[in-house]
C-alpha positions in Angstrom: -46.2 125.3 -87.2 -45.9 128.6 -85.4 -45.2 126.7 -82.1 -42.5 124.7 -83.9 -40.8 127.9 -85.2 -40.9 129.4 -81.7 -39.3 126.2 -80.4 -36.5 126.5 -83.1 -35.8 130.1 -82.2 -35.8 129.6 -78.4 -33.7 126.4 -78.7 -31.2 128.1 -81.0 -30.7 131.0 -78.7 -30.3 128.8 -75.6 -28.1 126.3 -77.4 -25.8 128.9 -78.9 -24.9 130.1 -75.5 -24.7 126.9 -73.5 -22.8 125.0 -76.1 -20.0 127.6 -75.8 -20.2 127.4 -72.0 -20.1 123.6 -72.0 -16.8 123.4 -73.8 -15.2 126.6 -72.6 -15.9 126.0 -68.9 -18.6 126.7 -66.3 -16.4 128.8 -63.9 -17.5 132.2 -65.2 -21.2 131.3 -65.7 -22.6 132.7 -62.4 -20.8 136.0 -62.8 -21.8 136.3 -66.5 -25.5 135.6 -65.6 -25.4 138.3 -62.9 -23.9 140.8 -65.3 -26.4 139.7 -68.1 -23.4 138.9 -70.3 -24.5 136.4 -72.9 -21.6 137.0 -75.3 -19.6 134.1 -76.8 -22.4 132.3 -78.6 -21.7 129.7 -81.3 -23.4 128.6 -84.5 -22.8 125.0 -83.6 -24.8 125.3 -80.4 -27.5 127.3 -82.2 -28.0 124.5 -84.8 -28.0 121.8 -82.1 -30.3 123.8 -79.8 -32.6 124.7 -82.7 -32.9 121.0 -83.6 -33.7 120.0 -80.1 -36.2 122.9 -79.7 -38.0 121.8 -82.9 -38.2 118.2 -81.7 -39.5 119.1 -78.3 -42.1 121.5 -79.8 -43.3 118.7 -82.2 -43.6 116.3 -79.4 -45.6 118.8 -77.4 -48.2 119.3 -80.1 -48.1 115.8 -81.4 -46.8 116.5 -84.8 -45.2 113.3 -86.2 -43.7 114.5 -89.5 -40.2 115.9 -90.3 -40.0 119.7 -90.5 -36.3 120.1 -91.2 -36.7 120.6 -94.9 -38.5 123.9 -94.2 -35.3 125.3 -92.7 -32.6 123.4 -94.7 -32.3 125.9 -97.6 -32.8 129.1 -95.6 -30.2 128.3 -92.9 -27.1 128.4 -95.1 -28.2 131.6 -96.8 -28.9 133.3 -93.5 -25.6 131.9 -92.2 -23.7 133.4 -95.1 -25.3 136.8 -94.5 -24.5 136.6 -90.8 -20.8 135.8 -91.5 -20.6 139.2 -93.3 -21.2 140.8 -90.0 -18.6 138.5 -88.4 -16.0 139.6 -91.0 -16.8 143.3 -90.5 -16.9 142.9 -86.7 -13.7 141.0 -86.4 -15.0 137.9 -84.7 -14.6 134.3 -85.9 -11.1 135.0 -87.1 -8.6 132.4 -88.3 -5.2 131.3 -87.3 -2.1 133.2 -88.5 -1.0 132.3 -92.0 1.0 133.7 -95.0 -1.5 132.8 -97.8 -2.1 135.5 -100.4 -5.7 135.9 -99.3 -4.9 136.3 -95.5 -6.3 139.4 -93.8 -5.3 141.5 -90.9 -7.5 143.1 -88.2 -7.1 146.6 -86.7 -6.0 147.5 -83.2 -8.8 146.8 -80.7 -10.4 144.0 -82.8 -10.9 140.6 -81.2 -8.2 139.1 -83.3 -5.7 141.8 -82.3 -6.6 141.6 -78.6 -6.4 137.8 -78.6 -3.0 137.7 -80.3 -1.8 140.4 -77.9 -3.0 138.6 -74.8 -1.5 135.3 -75.9 1.8 137.1 -76.6 1.8 136.5 -80.4 2.1 140.2 -81.0 3.5 143.0 -78.8 1.3 145.6 -77.2 2.6 148.2 -79.6 1.3 146.3 -82.7 -1.3 148.3 -84.6 -2.8 145.4 -86.4 -3.1 141.6 -85.9 -0.9 139.1 -87.7 -2.3 138.1 -91.1 -4.9 135.3 -90.5 -7.1 132.9 -92.4 -10.3 134.8 -93.4 -12.5 132.2 -91.7 -15.7 134.2 -92.2 -15.0 134.4 -95.9 -14.6 130.6 -96.0 -18.0 130.3 -94.3 -19.6 132.7 -96.7 -18.4 130.9 -99.8 -19.2 127.5 -98.5 -22.7 128.4 -97.2 -23.6 130.2 -100.5 -22.5 127.1 -102.4 -24.5 124.8 -100.1 -27.5 127.1 -100.4 -27.3 126.9 -104.2 -27.0 123.1 -104.2 -29.8 122.6 -101.7 -32.0 125.0 -103.7 -31.3 123.1 -106.9 -32.1 119.8 -105.3 -35.3 120.9 -103.6 -38.3 118.7 -104.3 -36.1 115.8 -105.6 -35.8 113.9 -102.3 -37.4 110.5 -101.8 -37.9 111.0 -98.0 -39.0 113.9 -95.9 -36.1 115.4 -93.9 -33.4 114.4 -96.3 -32.6 118.0 -97.3 -32.0 118.9 -93.6 -29.9 115.8 -93.0 -27.8 116.6 -96.0 -27.3 120.2 -94.7 -26.3 118.9 -91.3 -23.8 116.4 -92.7 -22.3 118.9 -95.2 -21.9 121.8 -92.8 -20.7 119.5 -90.1 -18.0 118.1 -92.4 -17.0 121.6 -93.5 -16.9 122.9 -89.9 -14.8 119.9 -88.8 -12.0 120.9 -91.1 -12.5 124.7 -90.6 -11.8 124.2 -86.9 -8.2 123.5 -87.7 -7.8 127.1 -88.9 -10.1 128.9 -86.5 -8.1 131.2 -84.2 -11.0 132.3 -82.0 -12.2 129.0 -80.7 -12.3 128.8 -76.9 -12.7 125.1 -77.0 -9.8 123.1 -75.5 -7.8 120.7 -77.7 -8.3 117.1 -76.7 -5.3 115.4 -78.2 -5.2 116.1 -81.9 -8.8 117.4 -82.2 -10.8 120.1 -80.4 -13.7 118.9 -78.3 -16.4 119.9 -80.7 -14.7 118.2 -83.6 -15.4 114.8 -81.9 -19.1 115.7 -81.8 -19.0 116.9 -85.4 -17.5 113.6 -86.5 -20.3 111.7 -84.8 -23.0 114.1 -86.3 -21.6 113.8 -89.8 -21.5 110.0 -89.6 -25.0 109.8 -88.2 -26.7 112.3 -90.5 -24.7 111.2 -93.5 -25.7 107.6 -92.9 -29.4 108.6 -92.5 -29.3 110.6 -95.7 -27.7 107.7 -97.6 -30.2 105.2 -96.1 -33.2 107.3 -97.0 -32.1 108.4 -100.5 -30.3 105.3 -101.8 -31.8 102.4 -99.9 -35.5 103.2 -100.4 -37.7 103.5 -103.5 -40.7 105.3 -102.1 -41.2 108.0 -99.4 -41.9 106.7 -95.9 
């Protein structure tokens, strides 16, 4: 299982970077590699890369069983903790809004710089415009998801169902959250951003697998 965990970590690191590059554009990749600049990683790529890393590791050692349930409860808890850092660091900010719980970021923060570069605020502004507190949304959702998955642990009929439920639930949340994310480098394809199309497919696939396994079978495979 140690080899599988290594596969998950390596896959998550690689995926978190290249998922961002894939949608944001490859033009700056050679220069960023030469400068050892690996900023701009994304959770979506980390989850996808970790999933592929685990599957490749299992295939390599000939392990046939599902291992996702071992990560399903821990991932949203770790994700929620990580988003505290995002909130304090000023990344993963939302779009401008006037809601009572909107927050502003100080001069020099990513939100402030992004709004200044795009012309939303003048260069003399000392704070960003008030924006959706996207990291707070993520913290609340992931803690709620952690609690739900913890409560349901051990009650599934089929191995892997907990992980499929996590993927479907977070994918659905992230699909809607993308509408209020102001830091996304991903181009908009019509009404939706490019990753949202992948999220829709992932939610449909893992949601269907979860439903088939938990409501269409009577015993574990």
